[in-house]
TINUDREN-257603 format. One line per field, with one value per residue (C-alpha): residue number from 1; residue in three letters; x, y, z. Coordinates in nm, 4 decimals, m for minus. Last residue first. Layout:
REM TINUDREN-257603
n	[NUM; ...]
res	[ala; ...]
px	[X; ...]
py	[Y; ...]
pz	[Z; ...]
REM end
This chain:
REM TINUDREN-257603
n	[356; 355; 354; 353; 352; 351; 350; 349; 348; 347; 346; 345; 344; 343; 342; 341; 340; 339; 338; 337; 336; 335; 334; 333; 332; 331; 330; 329; 328; 327; 326; 325; 324; 323; 322; 321; 320; 319; 318; 317; 316; 315; 314; 313; 312; 311; 310; 309; 308; 307; 306; 305; 304; 303; 302; 301; 300; 299; 298; 297; 296; 295; 294; 293; 292; 291; 290; 289; 288; 287; 286; 285; 284; 283; 282; 281; 280; 279; 278; 277; 276; 275; 274; 273; 272; 271; 270; 269; 268; 267; 266; 265; 264; 263; 262; 261; 260; 259; 258; 257; 256; 255; 254; 253; 252; 251; 250; 249; 248; 247; 246; 245; 244; 243; 242; 241; 240; 239; 238; 237; 236; 235; 234; 233; 232; 231; 230; 229; 228; 227; 226; 225; 224; 223; 222; 221; 220; 219; 218; 217; 216; 215; 214; 213; 212; 211; 210; 209; 208; 207; 206; 205; 204; 203; 202; 201; 200; 199; 198; 197; 196; 195; 194; 193; 192; 191; 190; 189; 188; 187; 186; 185; 184; 183; 182; 181; 180; 179; 178; 177; 176; 175; 174; 173; 172; 171; 170; 169; 168; 167; 166; 165; 164; 163; 162; 161; 160; 159; 158; 157; 156; 155; 154; 153; 152; 151; 150; 149; 148; 147; 146; 145; 144; 143; 142; 141; 140; 139; 138; 137; 136; 135; 134; 133; 132; 131; 130; 129; 128; 127; 126; 125; 124; 123; 122; 121; 120; 119; 118; 117; 116; 115; 114; 113; 112; 111; 110; 109; 108; 107; 106; 105; 104; 103; 102; 101; 100; 99; 98; 97; 96; 95; 94; 93; 92; 91; 90; 89; 88; 87; 86; 85; 84; 83; 82; 81; 80; 79; 78; 77; 76; 75; 74; 73; 72; 71; 70; 69; 68; 67; 66; 65; 64; 63; 62; 61; 60; 59; 58; 57; 56; 55; 54; 53; 52; 51; 50; 49; 48; 47; 46; 45; 44; 43; 42; 41; 40; 39; 38; 37; 36; 35; 34; 33; 32; 31; 30; 29; 28; 27; 26; 25; 24; 23; 22; 21; 20; 19; 18; 17; 16; 15; 14; 13; 12; 11; 10; 9; 8; 7; 6; 5; 4; 3; 2; 1]
res	[leu; ser; ala; asn; phe; his; leu; leu; ile; lys; phe; thr; gly; tyr; lys; val; gly; tyr; ser; lys; his; ser; tyr; ile; ser; glu; phe; ser; leu; gly; ile; asp; his; met; asp; cys; ile; lys; lys; ala; phe; asn; leu; gly; phe; gly; gln; gly; lys; asn; arg; tyr; leu; ile; ala; asn; glu; ser; arg; phe; gly; lys; asp; cys; leu; his; leu; ile; glu; asn; glu; asp; cys; tyr; pro; gly; ile; ser; lys; ile; thr; val; asp; leu; asn; asp; asn; ser; glu; asn; leu; ser; ile; asp; val; ile; glu; gly; glu; pro; ser; tyr; lys; ile; ala; asn; glu; leu; leu; ile; phe; leu; leu; thr; glu; phe; thr; pro; his; ile; lys; tyr; arg; phe; glu; ser; gln; ile; pro; ser; tyr; leu; asn; ile; arg; val; asp; lys; gln; met; tyr; gly; lys; leu; leu; lys; arg; met; lys; asp; phe; lys; arg; phe; ile; asn; ala; pro; phe; pro; asp; gly; thr; gln; leu; glu; pro; asn; leu; ile; ser; asp; phe; tyr; ser; phe; arg; asn; ser; ile; leu; tyr; ser; gly; val; gln; ala; asn; lys; ile; thr; glu; ile; leu; lys; asp; val; pro; ile; asn; glu; glu; asp; gly; tyr; lys; asp; phe; leu; leu; asp; ile; ser; ser; lys; thr; gln; ala; asn; leu; thr; arg; thr; glu; his; leu; leu; asp; asn; ile; ala; ser; leu; gln; ala; ile; ala; lys; gln; lys; glu; asp; met; thr; asp; ile; met; glu; gln; val; leu; ala; ile; cys; gln; glu; ile; asn; ile; ile; pro; asn; tyr; val; val; pro; lys; glu; asn; ile; thr; val; lys; ala; lys; asp; lys; asn; tyr; tyr; gly; arg; ile; lys; leu; gly; thr; phe; ile; leu; lys; gln; asp; ser; ser; asn; tyr; thr; tyr; thr; ser; leu; gly; tyr; pro; cys; ser; tyr; phe; gly; ala; pro; lys; ser; lys; leu; glu; glu; tyr; phe; ala; lys; cys; lys; lys; asn; asn; cys; his; ser; ile; cys; phe; pro; leu; val; his; phe; leu; thr; gly; asp; ile; ile; lys; tyr; asp; asp; ser; tyr; leu; pro; leu; leu; ser; met]
px	[m1.3099; m1.2861; m1.0495; m0.7711; m0.4873; m0.1547; 0.1069; 0.4687; 0.7153; 1.0758; 1.3951; 1.7315; 1.9832; 2.1829; 2.3561; 2.4523; 2.7894; 2.9256; 2.8361; 2.7416; 2.6436; 2.3770; 2.1276; 1.7947; 1.4742; 1.1259; 0.7864; 0.4152; 0.0812; m0.2328; m0.5003; m0.8510; m0.9116; m0.9595; m0.6845; m0.4494; m0.5387; m0.4701; m0.1386; m0.0344; m0.1189; 0.1236; 0.3703; 0.3765; 0.3519; 0.7179; 0.7719; 1.0812; 1.4080; 1.7154; 1.7698; 2.0285; 2.0907; 1.7162; 1.6484; 1.9315; 1.7678; 1.4208; 1.1455; 0.8342; 0.5975; 0.2809; 0.3575; 0.3636; 0.7358; 0.7071; 0.7431; 1.0163; 1.2109; 1.2322; 1.3600; 1.6297; 1.5707; 1.8388; 1.8300; 1.7484; 1.7868; 1.4544; 1.1953; 0.8203; 0.6478; 0.2862; 0.0857; m0.2475; m0.5147; m0.8460; m0.6885; m0.3111; m0.1394; 0.2217; 0.3137; 0.6708; 0.7817; 1.1574; 1.3070; 1.6510; 1.9638; 2.1701; 2.1661; 2.0885; 1.7273; 1.5511; 1.3460; 1.2825; 1.1327; 0.9377; 0.7864; 0.6939; 0.5141; 0.3422; 0.2325; 0.0902; m0.1151; m0.2318; m0.3504; m0.5698; m0.7260; m0.9806; m1.1393; m1.0639; m1.2405; m0.9836; m0.9117; m0.6367; m0.5868; m0.2173; m0.0495; 0.1566; 0.4854; 0.4376; 0.7227; 0.7430; 1.0808; 1.1289; 1.4547; 1.6503; 1.8844; 1.7522; 1.6147; 1.3693; 1.1432; 1.2961; 1.0122; 0.7581; 0.4541; 0.5505; 0.5818; 0.2645; 0.0632; 0.2208; 0.1190; m0.2427; m0.2256; m0.1162; m0.3987; m0.6782; m0.9671; m1.3095; m1.4904; m1.5338; m1.7584; m1.5885; m1.3965; m1.3860; m1.3838; m1.3721; m1.0666; m1.2447; m1.0383; m0.7085; m0.8035; m0.9001; m0.5537; m0.3975; m0.6087; m0.5067; m0.1379; m0.1649; m0.3379; m0.0441; 0.1991; m0.0147; m0.0254; 0.3508; 0.3825; 0.1547; 0.3635; 0.6785; 0.5106; 0.4114; 0.7682; 0.9141; 0.6593; 0.7513; 1.1230; 1.0771; 0.8631; 1.1225; 0.9812; 1.0198; 0.6483; 0.5775; 0.7482; 1.0356; 1.2556; 1.4397; 1.1942; 0.9028; 1.0542; 1.1792; 0.8261; 0.6906; 0.9510; 0.8980; 0.5210; 0.5625; 0.8185; 0.6035; 0.3004; 0.5037; 0.6288; 0.2854; 0.1278; 0.3781; 0.3567; m0.0215; m0.0725; 0.1720; m0.0012; m0.3438; m0.2243; m0.0897; m0.4213; m0.6069; m0.3892; m0.4340; m0.8117; m0.8272; m0.6288; m0.8648; m1.1694; m1.0272; m0.9523; m1.3072; m1.4573; m1.2375; m1.3377; m1.7105; m1.6659; m1.5023; m1.7851; m2.0518; m1.8762; m1.8587; m2.2236; m2.3301; m2.1310; m2.3091; m2.1456; m2.0317; m1.8895; m1.5259; m1.5088; m1.2219; m1.1999; m0.8688; m0.7870; m0.7539; m1.0029; m1.1442; m0.8960; m0.8963; m1.2727; m1.2294; m1.2711; m1.6047; m1.7306; m1.6281; m1.6673; m1.6915; m2.0692; m2.1363; m1.8362; m1.6300; m1.3172; m0.9441; m0.8723; m0.9084; m0.6616; m0.6194; m0.4759; m0.3078; m0.3197; m0.6804; m0.8200; m0.8629; m1.0411; m0.9696; m1.2030; m1.0825; m1.2826; m1.1877; m1.1769; m0.8141; m0.6654; m0.8383; m1.1713; m1.2049; m1.4222; m1.3578; m1.0988; m0.9168; m0.6230; m0.2539; m0.2108; m0.4312; m0.1641; 0.0862; m0.1756; m0.2365; 0.1341; 0.2088; m0.0777; 0.0532; 0.4179; 0.3592; 0.3532; m0.0205; m0.0059; 0.0483; m0.1611; m0.4253; m0.4699; m0.5025; m0.8084; m0.8016; m1.0531; m1.3619; m1.4241; m1.0757; m0.9139; m0.5838; m0.3016; m0.2129; 0.1518; 0.3376; 0.5399; 0.3066; 0.0166; m0.3055; m0.5906; m0.8237; m1.1465; m1.2316; m0.9007; m0.7064]
py	[m2.0859; m2.4637; m2.4739; m2.3056; m2.2082; m2.0702; m1.9227; m1.8697; m1.6913; m1.7714; m1.5891; m1.7501; m1.4683; m1.2292; m0.8977; m0.7002; m0.5202; m0.7463; m1.0568; m1.0832; m1.4003; m1.6020; m1.3781; m1.5403; m1.3817; m1.4849; m1.3781; m1.4010; m1.4504; m1.6140; m1.6834; m1.5491; m1.5321; m1.1543; m1.1023; m1.3135; m1.1112; m0.7843; m0.9210; m1.0189; m0.6656; m0.5154; m0.7920; m0.6812; m0.3010; m0.2172; m0.0251; m0.1998; m0.1387; m0.1053; m0.4789; m0.6140; m0.2820; m0.2118; m0.5584; m0.4995; m0.1863; m0.3395; m0.2181; m0.0314; 0.1234; m0.0075; m0.1618; m0.5417; m0.5726; m0.3271; m0.5568; m0.7584; m0.4336; m0.3886; m0.7412; m0.7152; m0.8233; m1.0126; m1.0088; m1.3558; m1.7287; m1.9097; m2.0827; m2.0874; m2.2535; m2.3708; m2.4699; m2.6451; m2.6837; m2.8697; m3.1976; m3.1462; m3.0747; m2.9714; m2.8228; m2.7374; m2.4982; m2.4760; m2.2099; m2.3209; m2.1206; m2.1367; m1.7625; m1.5438; m1.5344; m1.1946; m1.2425; m1.6100; m1.5472; m1.2432; m1.4481; m1.7153; m1.4758; m1.2674; m1.5730; m1.7425; m1.4349; m1.3853; m1.7462; m1.6572; m1.3632; m1.6019; m1.6372; m1.9335; m2.1913; m2.4403; m2.8023; m3.0174; m3.3216; m3.3475; m3.6768; m3.7041; m3.5531; m3.2630; m3.1014; m2.8618; m2.7624; m2.4438; m2.4122; m2.0921; m2.0846; m1.7475; m1.6903; m1.4450; m1.7446; m2.0818; m2.2709; m2.0081; m2.1811; m2.5211; m2.3961; m2.1889; m2.4996; m2.6999; m2.4305; m2.4505; m2.8310; m2.8320; m2.5914; m2.8134; m2.5756; m2.5007; m2.2036; m1.8406; m1.6217; m1.3782; m1.0541; m0.9483; m0.5670; m0.4239; m0.2049; m0.0504; 0.1745; 0.0712; m0.2993; m0.2706; m0.1286; m0.4288; m0.6607; m0.4677; m0.4916; m0.8605; m0.9247; m0.7569; m0.9844; m1.2899; m1.2017; m1.1567; m1.5036; m1.6380; m1.4680; m1.6198; m1.9603; m1.9197; m1.8173; m2.1242; m2.3528; m2.2150; m2.2461; m2.6105; m2.6880; m2.5531; m2.2805; m2.3759; m2.4413; m2.0892; m1.9391; m1.7025; m1.8603; m1.5616; m1.2835; m1.5044; m1.5726; m1.2157; m1.0845; m1.3139; m1.1986; m0.8355; m0.8547; m0.9934; m0.7271; m0.4472; m0.5722; m0.5740; m0.2183; m0.0836; m0.2661; m0.1229; 0.2398; 0.2426; 0.0740; 0.3041; 0.6123; 0.4734; 0.3893; 0.7440; 0.8850; 0.6565; 0.7586; 1.1297; 1.0835; 0.9015; 1.1813; 1.4416; 1.2485; 1.2352; 1.6096; 1.6858; 1.4667; 1.6375; 1.9820; 1.9007; 1.7577; 2.0823; 2.2929; 2.0701; 2.0766; 2.4564; 2.4918; 2.2545; 2.4488; 2.7684; 3.0566; 3.4136; 3.5769; 3.5961; 3.7974; 4.0433; 4.4036; 4.5624; 4.6867; 4.6126; 4.6686; 4.3176; 4.1162; 4.3358; 4.3005; 3.9243; 3.9312; 4.1082; 3.8827; 3.5565; 3.2902; 2.9234; 2.8972; 3.0321; 2.9853; 3.2861; 3.1508; 3.2254; 2.8525; 2.5270; 2.2743; 1.9517; 1.6461; 1.3873; 1.0370; 0.9197; 1.2677; 1.4179; 1.7520; 2.0441; 2.3446; 2.6804; 2.9831; 3.3445; 3.4914; 3.6081; 3.3104; 3.0694; 2.9040; 2.5318; 2.2977; 1.9275; 1.6607; 1.5318; 1.7215; 1.6500; 1.8866; 2.1461; 2.2114; 2.3099; 2.5424; 2.7243; 2.7492; 2.9021; 3.1505; 3.2794; 3.2949; 3.4851; 3.3189; 3.3485; 3.7241; 3.8977; 3.6638; 3.6336; 4.0127; 4.0358; 3.8077; 3.4861; 3.4574; 3.2411; 3.1088; 3.0424; 3.0093; 3.1719; 2.9537; 3.0343; 3.0098; 2.8344; 2.6060; 2.3118; 2.4885; 2.6384; 2.6429; 2.9319; 2.7847; 2.6767; 2.4924; 2.4551]
pz	[0.8498; 0.8969; 0.5975; 0.7953; 0.5628; 0.6907; 0.4577; 0.5669; 0.3401; 0.4233; 0.3265; 0.3878; 0.3866; 0.1766; 0.2498; m0.0600; m0.0860; m0.3588; m0.1558; 0.2106; 0.3933; 0.5782; 0.7610; 0.8546; 0.7189; 0.8273; 0.6938; 0.7789; 0.6020; 0.7453; 0.4845; 0.5502; 0.1710; 0.1398; 0.3981; 0.1875; m0.1243; 0.0578; 0.1893; m0.1653; m0.2822; m0.0309; m0.1158; m0.4796; m0.4299; m0.3765; m0.6998; m0.8360; m1.0204; m0.7983; m0.7792; m0.5359; m0.3598; m0.3452; m0.2024; 0.0462; 0.1885; 0.2077; m0.0224; 0.0901; m0.1655; m0.0001; 0.3377; 0.3197; 0.3984; 0.6888; 0.9914; 0.8175; 0.7747; 1.1533; 1.2111; 0.9409; 0.5819; 0.3875; 0.0074; m0.1285; m0.0860; m0.1009; 0.1149; 0.0467; 0.3426; 0.3233; 0.6294; 0.5764; 0.8409; 0.8489; 0.9658; 0.9461; 0.6129; 0.5638; 0.2251; 0.1254; m0.1482; m0.2087; m0.4372; m0.5548; m0.6349; m0.9550; m1.0244; m0.7223; m0.6011; m0.5990; m0.9165; m0.8472; m0.5026; m0.6275; m0.9109; m0.6548; m0.4194; m0.6888; m0.8894; m0.5816; m0.4914; m0.8520; m0.8495; m0.5515; m0.7413; m0.8964; m0.5507; m0.3263; m0.1113; 0.0156; m0.0696; 0.0789; m0.1421; m0.0624; m0.1537; 0.1610; 0.2822; 0.0322; m0.1555; m0.4524; m0.5968; m0.8020; m0.9971; m1.0547; m1.3559; m1.4680; m1.8184; m1.6580; m1.5816; m1.6711; m1.5034; m1.3984; m1.5532; m1.4162; m1.0589; m1.0992; m1.1960; m0.9128; m0.6626; m0.7827; m0.7759; m0.4122; m0.3201; m0.4576; m0.5204; m0.3734; m0.5337; m0.4288; m0.6483; m0.8847; m0.8375; m0.4748; m0.4505; m0.0995; m0.1711; m0.4735; m0.6976; m0.5395; m0.5424; m0.9089; m0.9840; m0.8112; m1.0256; m1.3389; m1.2484; m1.1674; m1.5016; m1.6773; m1.4934; m1.5649; m1.9367; m1.9393; m1.7867; m2.0597; m2.3287; m2.1802; m2.1800; m2.5469; m2.6352; m2.4596; m2.6261; m2.9711; m2.9006; m2.7924; m3.0980; m3.3422; m3.5733; m3.9410; m4.0035; m3.8721; m4.1758; m4.0994; m3.8336; m3.6856; m3.7666; m3.6593; m3.3167; m3.2791; m3.3363; m3.0631; m2.8081; m2.9116; m2.8627; m2.5107; m2.4170; m2.5649; m2.3702; m2.0506; m2.1020; m2.2013; m1.9071; m1.6593; m1.7723; m1.8047; m1.4669; m1.2891; m1.4337; m1.3383; m0.9853; m0.9405; m1.0609; m0.8191; m0.5249; m0.6079; m0.6421; m0.3091; m0.1447; m0.2918; m0.1745; 0.1768; 0.1729; 0.0540; 0.3274; 0.5876; 0.4618; 0.4709; 0.8193; 0.9303; 0.7921; 0.9508; 1.2887; 1.2821; 1.1860; 1.4630; 1.7240; 1.6217; 1.4375; 1.5131; 1.2000; 1.0814; 0.7596; 0.8017; 0.9238; 0.8271; 1.0817; 1.4519; 1.7315; 1.7046; 1.9119; 2.2241; 2.2427; 2.2883; 2.6653; 2.6342; 2.3556; 2.5235; 2.2534; 2.3569; 2.4056; 2.0590; 1.8322; 1.7254; 1.5563; 1.5927; 1.5748; 1.3859; 1.5287; 1.3282; 1.5035; 1.2833; 1.1345; 1.1310; 1.1956; 1.5415; 1.5294; 1.7606; 1.7676; 1.8996; 2.0067; 2.0840; 2.4354; 2.4392; 2.6245; 2.3787; 2.4525; 2.3727; 2.1649; 2.1108; 2.0400; 2.3465; 2.5013; 2.4428; 2.1481; 2.3180; 2.5842; 2.3148; 2.1653; 2.4944; 2.5830; 2.2418; 2.2871; 2.6212; 2.5133; 2.1905; 1.8465; 1.7925; 1.8664; 1.5301; 1.3178; 1.5887; 1.6072; 1.2266; 1.2573; 1.0544; 0.7738; 0.7428; 0.3900; 0.2441; 0.5852; 0.6775; 0.8048; 1.1647; 1.2638; 1.5442; 1.3110; 1.3758; 1.2038; 1.3400; 1.0869; 1.0001; 0.8550; 0.4992; 0.4793; 0.1548]
REM end
């Protein structure tokens, strides 16, 4: 709610909770003269203006919209004689004469309150998502371990390959839960960088994730890792770097059809390393490519292929890349259509510059 009367896009004035709109403004804001005034304000810079009937208006430009506070009495922009026509109506409402500084302070207080409210809504949504996801993932991990003991009884009877498979699944579940908590941390504190940066071999980090995700989701999708030379490229990373690799490779496997291959290639040159992750997956057109890192966005074919998903993976991946000064871009080349879903070759391009 606004403390001051606020002009809306449907040619109405919303009453303020502290200062109230005059009855005259309610009945006249939709006439030709007032409509023309407010339409003109939309293209003018933020500031103070006098309305056609001698009252005052203050326009404020927020990050995504223009707010028009109107029907006020602000010194320097209030013509008492001209505004006499507006005060002869009943009932009398609270709308005192104020200074410019008072008006600005009230508006700033409202903007700060609105921002805090939006942050609180985003945090509550993140908490609900976190609880839902972690409960689901924890239940899946627990079930896989319970099934192992239910099937083989004593631990001495558990085959080594089944034990290793269950341990790997539990580790993947742990990474997924860790991702959710890291993403939640980024919502609470966008500037948060957990842990000091340390130099790491990038090839070995990818190789670790390749081994971890072998057989992920019981899908026949293999990950290949190529490097023309024995790569010793080292880059300063935060602990969240492994989360980045997990997100990108888990996404590639999740959206790859059965039997496909995910290719990772590394090309090193002096202080630079370019990594390409290539897979077959839902096709993205040029416009969708631009929005892949927007929170909540999922391409049309990704939704058709897999309806389940929240669209925060690549959004978080972009945040981690920005934290590390890693370039991130995408390519999608159409190849075919199957069962109503368009597929293509999808590429994720990562650029590392160690000199940074």
